[in-house]
mmCIF file of the N, C-alpha and C atoms, coordinates in Angstrom:
data_MODEL
# 
_entry.id   MODEL 
# 
loop_
_atom_site.group_PDB 
_atom_site.id 
_atom_site.type_symbol 
_atom_site.label_atom_id 
_atom_site.label_alt_id 
_atom_site.label_comp_id 
_atom_site.label_asym_id 
_atom_site.label_entity_id 
_atom_site.label_seq_id 
_atom_site.pdbx_PDB_ins_code 
_atom_site.Cartn_x 
_atom_site.Cartn_y 
_atom_site.Cartn_z 
_atom_site.occupancy 
_atom_site.B_iso_or_equiv 
_atom_site.pdbx_formal_charge 
_atom_site.auth_seq_id 
_atom_site.auth_comp_id 
_atom_site.auth_asym_id 
_atom_site.auth_atom_id 
_atom_site.pdbx_PDB_model_num 
ATOM 1   N N  . MET A 1 1  ? 95.754  210.039 205.634 1.00 0.00 ? 1  MET A N  1 
ATOM 2   C CA . MET A 1 1  ? 95.165  209.264 206.648 1.00 0.00 ? 1  MET A CA 1 
ATOM 3   C C  . MET A 1 1  ? 94.350  210.179 207.467 1.00 0.00 ? 1  MET A C  1 
ATOM 4   N N  . LYS A 1 2  ? 93.184  209.701 207.864 1.00 0.00 ? 2  LYS A N  1 
ATOM 5   C CA . LYS A 1 2  ? 92.378  210.484 208.773 1.00 0.00 ? 2  LYS A CA 1 
ATOM 6   C C  . LYS A 1 2  ? 92.920  210.711 210.105 1.00 0.00 ? 2  LYS A C  1 
ATOM 7   N N  . ILE A 1 3  ? 92.628  211.570 210.799 1.00 0.00 ? 3  ILE A N  1 
ATOM 8   C CA . ILE A 1 3  ? 93.091  211.966 212.112 1.00 0.00 ? 3  ILE A CA 1 
ATOM 9   C C  . ILE A 1 3  ? 92.704  211.056 213.158 1.00 0.00 ? 3  ILE A C  1 
ATOM 10  N N  . PHE A 1 4  ? 91.405  210.548 212.936 1.00 0.00 ? 4  PHE A N  1 
ATOM 11  C CA . PHE A 1 4  ? 90.830  209.576 213.939 1.00 0.00 ? 4  PHE A CA 1 
ATOM 12  C C  . PHE A 1 4  ? 91.702  208.252 213.798 1.00 0.00 ? 4  PHE A C  1 
ATOM 13  N N  . ARG A 1 5  ? 91.904  207.923 212.583 1.00 0.00 ? 5  ARG A N  1 
ATOM 14  C CA . ARG A 1 5  ? 92.700  206.615 212.363 1.00 0.00 ? 5  ARG A CA 1 
ATOM 15  C C  . ARG A 1 5  ? 94.168  206.859 212.872 1.00 0.00 ? 5  ARG A C  1 
ATOM 16  N N  . ILE A 1 6  ? 94.810  207.922 212.716 1.00 0.00 ? 6  ILE A N  1 
ATOM 17  C CA . ILE A 1 6  ? 96.044  208.190 213.311 1.00 0.00 ? 6  ILE A CA 1 
ATOM 18  C C  . ILE A 1 6  ? 96.050  208.099 214.823 1.00 0.00 ? 6  ILE A C  1 
ATOM 19  N N  . LEU A 1 7  ? 95.011  208.767 215.345 1.00 0.00 ? 7  LEU A N  1 
ATOM 20  C CA . LEU A 1 7  ? 95.036  208.667 216.879 1.00 0.00 ? 7  LEU A CA 1 
ATOM 21  C C  . LEU A 1 7  ? 94.691  207.305 217.426 1.00 0.00 ? 7  LEU A C  1 
ATOM 22  N N  . LEU A 1 8  ? 93.814  206.589 216.720 1.00 0.00 ? 8  LEU A N  1 
ATOM 23  C CA . LEU A 1 8  ? 93.591  205.181 217.116 1.00 0.00 ? 8  LEU A CA 1 
ATOM 24  C C  . LEU A 1 8  ? 94.839  204.342 217.067 1.00 0.00 ? 8  LEU A C  1 
ATOM 25  N N  . ILE A 1 9  ? 95.480  204.423 216.002 1.00 0.00 ? 9  ILE A N  1 
ATOM 26  C CA . ILE A 1 9  ? 96.751  203.605 215.651 1.00 0.00 ? 9  ILE A CA 1 
ATOM 27  C C  . ILE A 1 9  ? 97.851  204.021 216.757 1.00 0.00 ? 9  ILE A C  1 
ATOM 28  N N  . ALA A 1 10 ? 98.029  205.241 217.084 1.00 0.00 ? 10 ALA A N  1 
ATOM 29  C CA . ALA A 1 10 ? 98.923  205.773 218.014 1.00 0.00 ? 10 ALA A CA 1 
ATOM 30  C C  . ALA A 1 10 ? 98.592  205.256 219.443 1.00 0.00 ? 10 ALA A C  1 
ATOM 31  N N  . GLY A 1 11 ? 97.144  205.240 219.755 1.00 0.00 ? 11 GLY A N  1 
ATOM 32  C CA . GLY A 1 11 ? 96.771  204.806 221.179 1.00 0.00 ? 11 GLY A CA 1 
ATOM 33  C C  . GLY A 1 11 ? 97.077  203.363 221.305 1.00 0.00 ? 11 GLY A C  1 
ATOM 34  N N  . LEU A 1 12 ? 96.939  202.443 220.182 1.00 0.00 ? 12 LEU A N  1 
ATOM 35  C CA . LEU A 1 12 ? 97.063  200.944 220.318 1.00 0.00 ? 12 LEU A CA 1 
ATOM 36  C C  . LEU A 1 12 ? 98.529  200.803 220.286 1.00 0.00 ? 12 LEU A C  1 
ATOM 37  N N  . PHE A 1 13 ? 99.261  201.625 219.627 1.00 0.00 ? 13 PHE A N  1 
ATOM 38  C CA . PHE A 1 13 ? 100.754 201.391 219.642 1.00 0.00 ? 13 PHE A CA 1 
ATOM 39  C C  . PHE A 1 13 ? 101.323 201.762 221.113 1.00 0.00 ? 13 PHE A C  1 
ATOM 40  N N  . VAL A 1 14 ? 100.727 202.638 221.749 1.00 0.00 ? 14 VAL A N  1 
ATOM 41  C CA . VAL A 1 14 ? 101.121 202.930 223.101 1.00 0.00 ? 14 VAL A CA 1 
ATOM 42  C C  . VAL A 1 14 ? 100.817 201.891 224.022 1.00 0.00 ? 14 VAL A C  1 
ATOM 43  N N  . LEU A 1 15 ? 99.565  201.302 223.864 1.00 0.00 ? 15 LEU A N  1 
ATOM 44  C CA . LEU A 1 15 ? 99.219  200.181 224.622 1.00 0.00 ? 15 LEU A CA 1 
ATOM 45  C C  . LEU A 1 15 ? 100.034 199.078 224.579 1.00 0.00 ? 15 LEU A C  1 
ATOM 46  N N  . ALA A 1 16 ? 100.652 198.782 223.178 1.00 0.00 ? 16 ALA A N  1 
ATOM 47  C CA . ALA A 1 16 ? 101.527 197.754 222.958 1.00 0.00 ? 16 ALA A CA 1 
ATOM 48  C C  . ALA A 1 16 ? 102.746 197.782 223.595 1.00 0.00 ? 16 ALA A C  1 
ATOM 49  N N  . ILE A 1 17 ? 103.379 199.068 223.644 1.00 0.00 ? 17 ILE A N  1 
ATOM 50  C CA . ILE A 1 17 ? 104.650 199.214 224.274 1.00 0.00 ? 17 ILE A CA 1 
ATOM 51  C C  . ILE A 1 17 ? 104.752 199.623 225.705 1.00 0.00 ? 17 ILE A C  1 
ATOM 52  N N  . ALA A 1 18 ? 103.549 199.810 226.332 1.00 0.00 ? 18 ALA A N  1 
ATOM 53  C CA . ALA A 1 18 ? 103.450 200.226 227.780 1.00 0.00 ? 18 ALA A CA 1 
ATOM 54  C C  . ALA A 1 18 ? 103.739 199.127 228.581 1.00 0.00 ? 18 ALA A C  1 
ATOM 55  N N  . ALA A 1 19 ? 103.821 197.859 228.124 1.00 0.00 ? 19 ALA A N  1 
ATOM 56  C CA . ALA A 1 19 ? 104.127 196.693 229.135 1.00 0.00 ? 19 ALA A CA 1 
ATOM 57  C C  . ALA A 1 19 ? 105.372 197.069 229.807 1.00 0.00 ? 19 ALA A C  1 
ATOM 58  N N  . PRO A 1 20 ? 105.427 196.536 231.129 1.00 0.00 ? 20 PRO A N  1 
ATOM 59  C CA . PRO A 1 20 ? 106.810 196.795 232.003 1.00 0.00 ? 20 PRO A CA 1 
ATOM 60  C C  . PRO A 1 20 ? 107.796 195.933 231.287 1.00 0.00 ? 20 PRO A C  1 
ATOM 61  N N  . THR A 1 21 ? 108.872 196.342 231.368 1.00 0.00 ? 21 THR A N  1 
ATOM 62  C CA . THR A 1 21 ? 110.287 195.910 230.739 1.00 0.00 ? 21 THR A CA 1 
ATOM 63  C C  . THR A 1 21 ? 110.408 194.344 231.356 1.00 0.00 ? 21 THR A C  1 
ATOM 64  N N  . GLY A 1 22 ? 110.591 193.486 230.610 1.00 0.00 ? 22 GLY A N  1 
ATOM 65  C CA . GLY A 1 22 ? 110.769 192.098 230.962 1.00 0.00 ? 22 GLY A CA 1 
ATOM 66  C C  . GLY A 1 22 ? 109.540 191.247 231.100 1.00 0.00 ? 22 GLY A C  1 
ATOM 67  N N  . ALA A 1 23 ? 108.406 192.064 231.059 1.00 0.00 ? 23 ALA A N  1 
ATOM 68  C CA . ALA A 1 23 ? 107.195 191.220 231.122 1.00 0.00 ? 23 ALA A CA 1 
ATOM 69  C C  . ALA A 1 23 ? 106.829 190.808 229.655 1.00 0.00 ? 23 ALA A C  1 
ATOM 70  N N  . ALA A 1 24 ? 106.233 189.607 229.583 1.00 0.00 ? 24 ALA A N  1 
ATOM 71  C CA . ALA A 1 24 ? 105.763 189.192 228.270 1.00 0.00 ? 24 ALA A CA 1 
ATOM 72  C C  . ALA A 1 24 ? 104.361 189.975 227.842 1.00 0.00 ? 24 ALA A C  1 
ATOM 73  N N  . THR A 1 25 ? 104.404 190.490 226.547 1.00 0.00 ? 25 THR A N  1 
ATOM 74  C CA . THR A 1 25 ? 103.318 191.260 226.106 1.00 0.00 ? 25 THR A CA 1 
ATOM 75  C C  . THR A 1 25 ? 102.107 190.274 225.619 1.00 0.00 ? 25 THR A C  1 
ATOM 76  N N  . PRO A 1 26 ? 100.858 190.373 226.176 1.00 0.00 ? 26 PRO A N  1 
ATOM 77  C CA . PRO A 1 26 ? 99.859  189.454 225.699 1.00 0.00 ? 26 PRO A CA 1 
ATOM 78  C C  . PRO A 1 26 ? 99.596  189.693 224.204 1.00 0.00 ? 26 PRO A C  1 
ATOM 79  N N  . ALA A 1 27 ? 99.070  188.605 223.503 1.00 0.00 ? 27 ALA A N  1 
ATOM 80  C CA . ALA A 1 27 ? 98.850  188.781 222.079 1.00 0.00 ? 27 ALA A CA 1 
ATOM 81  C C  . ALA A 1 27 ? 97.421  189.414 221.998 1.00 0.00 ? 27 ALA A C  1 
ATOM 82  N N  . THR A 1 28 ? 96.598  189.367 222.996 1.00 0.00 ? 28 THR A N  1 
ATOM 83  C CA . THR A 1 28 ? 95.203  189.918 222.941 1.00 0.00 ? 28 THR A CA 1 
ATOM 84  C C  . THR A 1 28 ? 95.016  190.890 224.105 1.00 0.00 ? 28 THR A C  1 
ATOM 85  N N  . LEU A 1 29 ? 93.941  191.762 224.022 1.00 0.00 ? 29 LEU A N  1 
ATOM 86  C CA . LEU A 1 29 ? 93.536  192.688 224.960 1.00 0.00 ? 29 LEU A CA 1 
ATOM 87  C C  . LEU A 1 29 ? 92.952  191.692 226.097 1.00 0.00 ? 29 LEU A C  1 
ATOM 88  N N  . PRO A 1 30 ? 92.984  192.225 227.324 1.00 0.00 ? 30 PRO A N  1 
ATOM 89  C CA . PRO A 1 30 ? 92.402  191.577 228.516 1.00 0.00 ? 30 PRO A CA 1 
ATOM 90  C C  . PRO A 1 30 ? 90.827  191.629 228.446 1.00 0.00 ? 30 PRO A C  1 
ATOM 91  N N  . SER A 1 31 ? 90.312  190.727 229.152 1.00 0.00 ? 31 SER A N  1 
ATOM 92  C CA . SER A 1 31 ? 88.814  190.727 229.442 1.00 0.00 ? 31 SER A CA 1 
ATOM 93  C C  . SER A 1 31 ? 88.348  192.014 230.005 1.00 0.00 ? 31 SER A C  1 
ATOM 94  N N  . GLY A 1 32 ? 87.321  192.591 229.432 1.00 0.00 ? 32 GLY A N  1 
ATOM 95  C CA . GLY A 1 32 ? 86.860  193.841 229.907 1.00 0.00 ? 32 GLY A CA 1 
ATOM 96  C C  . GLY A 1 32 ? 87.345  195.091 229.352 1.00 0.00 ? 32 GLY A C  1 
ATOM 97  N N  . ALA A 1 33 ? 88.337  194.918 228.385 1.00 0.00 ? 33 ALA A N  1 
ATOM 98  C CA . ALA A 1 33 ? 89.019  196.099 227.674 1.00 0.00 ? 33 ALA A CA 1 
ATOM 99  C C  . ALA A 1 33 ? 88.046  196.863 226.915 1.00 0.00 ? 33 ALA A C  1 
ATOM 100 N N  . THR A 1 34 ? 88.004  198.114 227.063 1.00 0.00 ? 34 THR A N  1 
ATOM 101 C CA . THR A 1 34 ? 87.221  198.958 226.147 1.00 0.00 ? 34 THR A CA 1 
ATOM 102 C C  . THR A 1 34 ? 88.027  200.166 225.658 1.00 0.00 ? 34 THR A C  1 
ATOM 103 N N  . ILE A 1 35 ? 87.745  200.517 224.432 1.00 0.00 ? 35 ILE A N  1 
ATOM 104 C CA . ILE A 1 35 ? 88.364  201.765 223.930 1.00 0.00 ? 35 ILE A CA 1 
ATOM 105 C C  . ILE A 1 35 ? 87.194  202.597 223.429 1.00 0.00 ? 35 ILE A C  1 
ATOM 106 N N  . ALA A 1 36 ? 87.050  203.803 223.798 1.00 0.00 ? 36 ALA A N  1 
ATOM 107 C CA . ALA A 1 36 ? 85.907  204.784 223.523 1.00 0.00 ? 36 ALA A CA 1 
ATOM 108 C C  . ALA A 1 36 ? 84.551  204.122 223.632 1.00 0.00 ? 36 ALA A C  1 
ATOM 109 N N  . GLY A 1 37 ? 84.454  203.200 224.661 1.00 0.00 ? 37 GLY A N  1 
ATOM 110 C CA . GLY A 1 37 ? 83.222  202.739 225.022 1.00 0.00 ? 37 GLY A CA 1 
ATOM 111 C C  . GLY A 1 37 ? 82.900  201.373 224.082 1.00 0.00 ? 37 GLY A C  1 
ATOM 112 N N  . VAL A 1 38 ? 83.895  200.951 223.316 1.00 0.00 ? 38 VAL A N  1 
ATOM 113 C CA . VAL A 1 38 ? 83.574  199.801 222.556 1.00 0.00 ? 38 VAL A CA 1 
ATOM 114 C C  . VAL A 1 38 ? 84.315  198.675 223.141 1.00 0.00 ? 38 VAL A C  1 
ATOM 115 N N  . ASP A 1 39 ? 83.712  197.404 223.319 1.00 0.00 ? 39 ASP A N  1 
ATOM 116 C CA . ASP A 1 39 ? 84.304  196.331 223.903 1.00 0.00 ? 39 ASP A CA 1 
ATOM 117 C C  . ASP A 1 39 ? 85.332  195.644 222.976 1.00 0.00 ? 39 ASP A C  1 
ATOM 118 N N  . VAL A 1 40 ? 86.551  195.700 223.270 1.00 0.00 ? 40 VAL A N  1 
ATOM 119 C CA . VAL A 1 40 ? 87.579  194.971 222.446 1.00 0.00 ? 40 VAL A CA 1 
ATOM 120 C C  . VAL A 1 40 ? 88.325  193.828 223.195 1.00 0.00 ? 40 VAL A C  1 
ATOM 121 N N  . SER A 1 41 ? 87.546  193.187 224.227 1.00 0.00 ? 41 SER A N  1 
ATOM 122 C CA . SER A 1 41 ? 88.168  192.112 224.954 1.00 0.00 ? 41 SER A CA 1 
ATOM 123 C C  . SER A 1 41 ? 88.556  191.015 224.033 1.00 0.00 ? 41 SER A C  1 
ATOM 124 N N  . GLY A 1 42 ? 89.723  190.374 224.294 1.00 0.00 ? 42 GLY A N  1 
ATOM 125 C CA . GLY A 1 42 ? 90.238  189.309 223.597 1.00 0.00 ? 42 GLY A CA 1 
ATOM 126 C C  . GLY A 1 42 ? 90.579  189.528 222.158 1.00 0.00 ? 42 GLY A C  1 
ATOM 127 N N  . LEU A 1 43 ? 90.680  190.630 221.653 1.00 0.00 ? 43 LEU A N  1 
ATOM 128 C CA . LEU A 1 43 ? 91.094  191.006 220.305 1.00 0.00 ? 43 LEU A CA 1 
ATOM 129 C C  . LEU A 1 43 ? 92.547  191.406 220.335 1.00 0.00 ? 43 LEU A C  1 
ATOM 130 N N  . ASP A 1 44 ? 93.167  191.030 219.151 1.00 0.00 ? 44 ASP A N  1 
ATOM 131 C CA . ASP A 1 44 ? 94.466  191.476 218.978 1.00 0.00 ? 44 ASP A CA 1 
ATOM 132 C C  . ASP A 1 44 ? 94.477  192.922 218.408 1.00 0.00 ? 44 ASP A C  1 
ATOM 133 N N  . SER A 1 45 ? 95.688  193.561 218.165 1.00 0.00 ? 45 SER A N  1 
ATOM 134 C CA . SER A 1 45 ? 95.700  195.088 217.717 1.00 0.00 ? 45 SER A CA 1 
ATOM 135 C C  . SER A 1 45 ? 94.904  195.193 216.459 1.00 0.00 ? 45 SER A C  1 
ATOM 136 N N  . ALA A 1 46 ? 95.155  194.288 215.557 1.00 0.00 ? 46 ALA A N  1 
ATOM 137 C CA . ALA A 1 46 ? 94.487  194.376 214.120 1.00 0.00 ? 46 ALA A CA 1 
ATOM 138 C C  . ALA A 1 46 ? 92.969  194.247 214.340 1.00 0.00 ? 46 ALA A C  1 
ATOM 139 N N  . GLY A 1 47 ? 92.512  193.430 215.127 1.00 0.00 ? 47 GLY A N  1 
ATOM 140 C CA . GLY A 1 47 ? 91.105  193.132 215.361 1.00 0.00 ? 47 GLY A CA 1 
ATOM 141 C C  . GLY A 1 47 ? 90.529  194.306 216.107 1.00 0.00 ? 47 GLY A C  1 
ATOM 142 N N  . ALA A 1 48 ? 91.115  194.771 217.053 1.00 0.00 ? 48 ALA A N  1 
ATOM 143 C CA . ALA A 1 48 ? 90.557  195.838 217.847 1.00 0.00 ? 48 ALA A CA 1 
ATOM 144 C C  . ALA A 1 48 ? 90.417  197.126 216.914 1.00 0.00 ? 48 ALA A C  1 
ATOM 145 N N  . THR A 1 49 ? 91.477  197.336 216.012 1.00 0.00 ? 49 THR A N  1 
ATOM 146 C CA . THR A 1 49 ? 91.442  198.488 215.149 1.00 0.00 ? 49 THR A CA 1 
ATOM 147 C C  . THR A 1 49 ? 90.388  198.401 214.180 1.00 0.00 ? 49 THR A C  1 
ATOM 148 N N  . ALA A 1 50 ? 90.183  197.210 213.441 1.00 0.00 ? 50 ALA A N  1 
ATOM 149 C CA . ALA A 1 50 ? 88.976  196.861 212.647 1.00 0.00 ? 50 ALA A CA 1 
ATOM 150 C C  . ALA A 1 50 ? 87.613  197.194 213.224 1.00 0.00 ? 50 ALA A C  1 
ATOM 151 N N  . LYS A 1 51 ? 87.544  196.740 214.516 1.00 0.00 ? 51 LYS A N  1 
ATOM 152 C CA . LYS A 1 51 ? 86.292  196.815 215.258 1.00 0.00 ? 51 LYS A CA 1 
ATOM 153 C C  . LYS A 1 51 ? 85.971  198.352 215.514 1.00 0.00 ? 51 LYS A C  1 
ATOM 154 N N  . LEU A 1 52 ? 86.889  199.006 216.033 1.00 0.00 ? 52 LEU A N  1 
ATOM 155 C CA . LEU A 1 52 ? 86.823  200.371 216.342 1.00 0.00 ? 52 LEU A CA 1 
ATOM 156 C C  . LEU A 1 52 ? 86.444  201.275 214.970 1.00 0.00 ? 52 LEU A C  1 
ATOM 157 N N  . GLN A 1 53 ? 87.112  200.889 213.975 1.00 0.00 ? 53 GLN A N  1 
ATOM 158 C CA . GLN A 1 53 ? 86.793  201.728 212.786 1.00 0.00 ? 53 GLN A CA 1 
ATOM 159 C C  . GLN A 1 53 ? 85.382  201.317 212.138 1.00 0.00 ? 53 GLN A C  1 
ATOM 160 N N  . SER A 1 54 ? 84.945  200.122 212.298 1.00 0.00 ? 54 SER A N  1 
ATOM 161 C CA . SER A 1 54 ? 83.483  199.807 211.808 1.00 0.00 ? 54 SER A CA 1 
ATOM 162 C C  . SER A 1 54 ? 82.595  200.177 212.716 1.00 0.00 ? 54 SER A C  1 
ATOM 163 N N  . THR A 1 55 ? 82.856  200.449 213.978 1.00 0.00 ? 55 THR A N  1 
ATOM 164 C CA . THR A 1 55 ? 81.801  200.675 215.006 1.00 0.00 ? 55 THR A CA 1 
ATOM 165 C C  . THR A 1 55 ? 81.591  202.228 215.361 1.00 0.00 ? 55 THR A C  1 
ATOM 166 N N  . LEU A 1 56 ? 82.690  202.903 215.399 1.00 0.00 ? 56 LEU A N  1 
ATOM 167 C CA . LEU A 1 56 ? 82.679  204.259 215.843 1.00 0.00 ? 56 LEU A CA 1 
ATOM 168 C C  . LEU A 1 56 ? 82.075  205.271 214.625 1.00 0.00 ? 56 LEU A C  1 
ATOM 169 N N  . PRO A 1 57 ? 81.412  206.177 214.903 1.00 0.00 ? 57 PRO A N  1 
ATOM 170 C CA . PRO A 1 57 ? 81.026  207.053 213.797 1.00 0.00 ? 57 PRO A CA 1 
ATOM 171 C C  . PRO A 1 57 ? 82.205  207.945 213.285 1.00 0.00 ? 57 PRO A C  1 
ATOM 172 N N  . ALA A 1 58 ? 82.298  208.269 211.966 1.00 0.00 ? 58 ALA A N  1 
ATOM 173 C CA . ALA A 1 58 ? 83.473  208.818 211.470 1.00 0.00 ? 58 ALA A CA 1 
ATOM 174 C C  . ALA A 1 58 ? 83.311  210.420 211.442 1.00 0.00 ? 58 ALA A C  1 
ATOM 175 N N  . THR A 1 59 ? 83.337  210.850 212.782 1.00 0.00 ? 59 THR A N  1 
ATOM 176 C CA . THR A 1 59 ? 82.950  212.245 213.058 1.00 0.00 ? 59 THR A CA 1 
ATOM 177 C C  . THR A 1 59 ? 84.197  213.237 212.744 1.00 0.00 ? 59 THR A C  1 
ATOM 178 N N  . TRP A 1 60 ? 85.549  212.638 212.732 1.00 0.00 ? 60 TRP A N  1 
ATOM 179 C CA . TRP A 1 60 ? 86.549  213.417 212.351 1.00 0.00 ? 60 TRP A CA 1 
ATOM 180 C C  . TRP A 1 60 ? 87.187  213.302 210.908 1.00 0.00 ? 60 TRP A C  1 
ATOM 181 N N  . GLU A 1 61 ? 86.268  212.597 209.932 1.00 0.00 ? 61 GLU A N  1 
ATOM 182 C CA . GLU A 1 61 ? 86.612  212.626 208.624 1.00 0.00 ? 61 GLU A CA 1 
ATOM 183 C C  . GLU A 1 61 ? 86.246  214.006 207.784 1.00 0.00 ? 61 GLU A C  1 
ATOM 184 N N  . ARG A 1 62 ? 85.614  214.766 208.538 1.00 0.00 ? 62 ARG A N  1 
ATOM 185 C CA . ARG A 1 62 ? 85.214  216.055 207.767 1.00 0.00 ? 62 ARG A CA 1 
ATOM 186 C C  . ARG A 1 62 ? 86.379  217.057 208.399 1.00 0.00 ? 62 ARG A C  1 
ATOM 187 N N  . PRO A 1 63 ? 86.585  218.023 207.432 1.00 0.00 ? 63 PRO A N  1 
ATOM 188 C CA . PRO A 1 63 ? 87.596  219.016 207.967 1.00 0.00 ? 63 PRO A CA 1 
ATOM 189 C C  . PRO A 1 63 ? 87.046  219.796 209.183 1.00 0.00 ? 63 PRO A C  1 
ATOM 190 N N  . VAL A 1 64 ? 88.031  220.312 209.875 1.00 0.00 ? 64 VAL A N  1 
ATOM 191 C CA . VAL A 1 64 ? 87.840  221.174 211.153 1.00 0.00 ? 64 VAL A CA 1 
ATOM 192 C C  . VAL A 1 64 ? 88.748  222.342 210.746 1.00 0.00 ? 64 VAL A C  1 
ATOM 193 N N  . ASP A 1 65 ? 88.169  223.571 211.044 1.00 0.00 ? 65 ASP A N  1 
ATOM 194 C CA . ASP A 1 65 ? 89.004  224.790 211.013 1.00 0.00 ? 65 ASP A CA 1 
ATOM 195 C C  . ASP A 1 65 ? 89.297  225.041 212.475 1.00 0.00 ? 65 ASP A C  1 
ATOM 196 N N  . ALA A 1 66 ? 90.467  225.445 212.804 1.00 0.00 ? 66 ALA A N  1 
ATOM 197 C CA . ALA A 1 66 ? 90.864  225.997 214.176 1.00 0.00 ? 66 ALA A CA 1 
ATOM 198 C C  . ALA A 1 66 ? 91.292  227.452 214.032 1.00 0.00 ? 66 ALA A C  1 
ATOM 199 N N  . TYR A 1 67 ? 90.849  228.251 215.007 1.00 0.00 ? 67 TYR A N  1 
ATOM 200 C CA . TYR A 1 67 ? 91.016  229.661 214.994 1.00 0.00 ? 67 TYR A CA 1 
ATOM 201 C C  . TYR A 1 67 ? 91.834  229.998 216.133 1.00 0.00 ? 67 TYR A C  1 
ATOM 202 N N  . PHE A 1 68 ? 93.005  230.671 215.919 1.00 0.00 ? 68 PHE A N  1 
ATOM 203 C CA . PHE A 1 68 ? 93.922  231.221 216.921 1.00 0.00 ? 68 PHE A CA 1 
ATOM 204 C C  . PHE A 1 68 ? 93.918  232.659 216.894 1.00 0.00 ? 68 PHE A C  1 
ATOM 205 N N  . ARG A 1 69 ? 94.505  233.254 218.049 1.00 0.00 ? 69 ARG A N  1 
ATOM 206 C CA . ARG A 1 69 ? 94.611  234.624 218.052 1.00 0.00 ? 69 ARG A CA 1 
ATOM 207 C C  . ARG A 1 69 ? 96.052  234.899 218.922 1.00 0.00 ? 69 ARG A C  1 
ATOM 208 N N  . LEU A 1 70 ? 96.807  235.815 218.218 1.00 0.00 ? 70 LEU A N  1 
ATOM 209 C CA . LEU A 1 70 ? 98.143  236.287 218.828 1.00 0.00 ? 70 LEU A CA 1 
ATOM 210 C C  . LEU A 1 70 ? 98.101  237.395 219.708 1.00 0.00 ? 70 LEU A C  1 
ATOM 211 N N  . ARG A 1 71 ? 98.338  237.042 220.968 1.00 0.00 ? 71 ARG A N  1 
ATOM 212 C CA . ARG A 1 71 ? 98.249  238.256 221.921 1.00 0.00 ? 71 ARG A CA 1 
ATOM 213 C C  . ARG A 1 71 ? 99.732  238.310 222.734 1.00 0.00 ? 71 ARG A C  1 
ATOM 214 N N  . ASN A 1 72 ? 100.285 239.311 222.858 1.00 0.00 ? 72 ASN A N  1 
ATOM 215 C CA . ASN A 1 72 ? 101.508 239.443 223.609 1.00 0.00 ? 72 ASN A CA 1 
ATOM 216 C C  . ASN A 1 72 ? 102.570 238.249 223.220 1.00 0.00 ? 72 ASN A C  1 
ATOM 217 N N  . GLY A 1 73 ? 102.671 237.909 222.050 1.00 0.00 ? 73 GLY A N  1 
ATOM 218 C CA . GLY A 1 73 ? 103.697 237.060 221.606 1.00 0.00 ? 73 GLY A CA 1 
ATOM 219 C C  . GLY A 1 73 ? 103.182 235.541 221.704 1.00 0.00 ? 73 GLY A C  1 
ATOM 220 N N  . ASN A 1 74 ? 102.069 235.331 222.339 1.00 0.00 ? 74 ASN A N  1 
ATOM 221 C CA . ASN A 1 74 ? 101.444 233.904 222.524 1.00 0.00 ? 74 ASN A CA 1 
ATOM 222 C C  . ASN A 1 74 ? 100.182 233.746 221.719 1.00 0.00 ? 74 ASN A C  1 
ATOM 223 N N  . TRP A 1 75 ? 100.175 232.431 221.172 1.00 0.00 ? 75 TRP A N  1 
ATOM 224 C CA . TRP A 1 75 ? 98.997  232.017 220.385 1.00 0.00 ? 75 TRP A CA 1 
ATOM 225 C C  . TRP A 1 75 ? 97.947  231.494 221.436 1.00 0.00 ? 75 TRP A C  1 
ATOM 226 N N  . LYS A 1 76 ? 96.821  231.738 221.100 1.00 0.00 ? 76 LYS A N  1 
ATOM 227 C CA . LYS A 1 76 ? 95.682  231.212 221.942 1.00 0.00 ? 76 LYS A CA 1 
ATOM 228 C C  . LYS A 1 76 ? 94.561  230.685 221.089 1.00 0.00 ? 76 LYS A C  1 
ATOM 229 N N  . LEU A 1 77 ? 94.172  229.379 221.296 1.00 0.00 ? 77 LEU A N  1 
ATOM 230 C CA . LEU A 1 77 ? 93.112  228.806 220.616 1.00 0.00 ? 77 LEU A CA 1 
ATOM 231 C C  . LEU A 1 77 ? 91.805  229.498 221.038 1.00 0.00 ? 77 LEU A C  1 
ATOM 232 N N  . ILE A 1 78 ? 91.086  229.970 219.921 1.00 0.00 ? 78 ILE A N  1 
ATOM 233 C CA . ILE A 1 78 ? 89.736  230.615 220.323 1.00 0.00 ? 78 ILE A CA 1 
ATOM 234 C C  . ILE A 1 78 ? 88.627  229.892 219.848 1.00 0.00 ? 78 ILE A C  1 
ATOM 235 N N  . GLY A 1 79 ? 88.783  228.798 219.056 1.00 0.00 ? 79 GLY A N  1 
ATOM 236 C CA . GLY A 1 79 ? 87.539  228.001 218.548 1.00 0.00 ? 79 GLY A CA 1 
ATOM 237 C C  . GLY A 1 79 ? 87.879  227.095 217.400 1.00 0.00 ? 79 GLY A C  1 
ATOM 238 N N  . PHE A 1 80 ? 86.812  226.228 217.290 1.00 0.00 ? 80 PHE A N  1 
ATOM 239 C CA . PHE A 1 80 ? 86.874  225.182 216.130 1.00 0.00 ? 80 PHE A CA 1 
ATOM 240 C C  . PHE A 1 80 ? 85.551  225.406 215.431 1.00 0.00 ? 80 PHE A C  1 
ATOM 241 N N  . GLU A 1 81 ? 85.593  225.100 214.100 1.00 0.00 ? 81 GLU A N  1 
ATOM 242 C CA . GLU A 1 81 ? 84.364  225.046 213.253 1.00 0.00 ? 81 GLU A CA 1 
ATOM 243 C C  . GLU A 1 81 ? 84.479  224.021 212.479 1.00 0.00 ? 81 GLU A C  1 
ATOM 244 N N  . ARG A 1 82 ? 83.385  223.209 212.283 1.00 0.00 ? 82 ARG A N  1 
ATOM 245 C CA . ARG A 1 82 ? 83.393  222.146 211.329 1.00 0.00 ? 82 ARG A CA 1 
ATOM 246 C C  . ARG A 1 82 ? 82.204  222.544 210.371 1.00 0.00 ? 82 ARG A C  1 
ATOM 247 N N  . THR A 1 83 ? 82.537  222.540 208.977 1.00 0.00 ? 83 THR A N  1 
ATOM 248 C CA . THR A 1 83 ? 81.619  222.811 208.008 1.00 0.00 ? 83 THR A CA 1 
ATOM 249 C C  . THR A 1 83 ? 80.802  221.570 207.632 1.00 0.00 ? 83 THR A C  1 
ATOM 250 N N  . ILE A 1 84 ? 79.373  221.627 207.690 1.00 0.00 ? 84 ILE A N  1 
ATOM 251 C CA . ILE A 1 84 ? 78.563  220.466 207.408 1.00 0.00 ? 84 ILE A CA 1 
ATOM 252 C C  . ILE A 1 84 ? 78.114  220.655 206.072 1.00 0.00 ? 84 ILE A C  1 
ATOM 253 N N  . HIS A 1 85 ? 78.448  219.552 205.212 1.00 0.00 ? 85 HIS A N  1 
ATOM 254 C CA . HIS A 1 85 ? 78.010  219.580 203.750 1.00 0.00 ? 85 HIS A CA 1 
ATOM 255 C C  . HIS A 1 85 ? 76.793  218.692 203.446 1.00 0.00 ? 85 HIS A C  1 
# 
């Protein structure tokens, strides 16, 4: 599964379980709801996921290399690189 889809599903899952205890969870997202700038008002979780996957560019479907350096026993991120094919 692609990292973007994993993050998207995780984000929607967090939204679903973030309702206060004892409160009813709405079946759809409220009016004016946006995710990554995409209007998802009135959609359920499956609908919002489908709309985001069809609307947003698939920028993270290509591999990304992460470079780290070990100094004094600690790892530090020093950069990312994405190969364009």
